[in-house]
C-alpha positions in Angstrom: 79.8 126.1 81.5 80.9 128.0 78.4 83.8 128.5 76.1 86.5 125.9 75.9 85.4 124.6 79.2 82.0 123.2 77.3 82.3 119.7 77.0 79.9 119.8 73.5 82.6 121.6 71.8 84.5 119.0 70.8 82.0 117.6 68.8 81.3 121.0 67.1 84.9 121.2 66.2 84.9 117.8 65.3 81.8 119.0 62.9 83.7 121.6 61.0 86.6 119.5 60.5 84.1 116.4 59.4 82.2 118.5 56.8 85.5 119.4 55.0 86.7 116.4 54.8 83.0 114.9 53.6 82.3 117.6 50.8 86.2 116.6 49.7 85.1 112.9 48.8 81.5 114.3 47.6 84.1 116.1 45.7 86.1 113.2 44.5 83.1 110.8 43.7 82.0 109.9 47.6 78.7 110.2 46.7 78.1 109.0 43.4 76.7 105.2 44.6 75.0 104.4 47.7 77.7 102.6 49.1 79.9 105.5 48.2 77.4 107.8 50.5 76.9 105.3 53.3 81.1 105.1 53.7 81.7 108.7 53.4 78.7 109.0 56.0 80.7 106.8 58.6 83.8 108.5 57.8 82.5 111.8 58.7 80.6 110.3 62.0 83.5 108.9 62.9 85.9 111.9 62.4 83.0 113.5 64.3 83.8 111.1 67.9 87.5 111.0 67.2 87.3 114.8 67.7 84.4 115.2 70.1 85.2 112.3 72.7 88.4 112.7 73.4 87.8 116.8 73.7 84.9 115.5 76.5 87.1 113.8 78.5 89.6 116.7 78.6 86.8 119.3 79.3 85.1 117.2 81.8 88.0 115.3 84.0 86.6 111.8 82.5 88.6 109.2 81.9 88.9 108.2 77.7 86.8 105.1 78.6 84.2 106.9 80.3 83.4 109.2 77.9 83.3 106.7 75.3 80.5 105.6 77.7 79.3 108.4 78.1 79.6 110.7 74.9 79.5 107.7 71.4 78.1 104.6 73.1 75.1 105.7 74.2 74.4 106.9 70.0 75.8 104.2 68.1 72.4 102.7 67.5 70.5 105.8 65.8 
């Protein structure tokens, strides 16, 4: 599938939002230490998943819990 029905589109949109937020945090000192950098990275990843997983559920007709199982859990480790 392509266009709005593309299941990965939510992750792409989430990446655009995350890049904006992470860039703003970095300008405000979010990249000045290892701990702040790690926190900024976690926030960026959370934004990507917060947009991508619900869109995956919507685009595929999955339940939200199934979308979490397919589009989030396998990627938590690495």
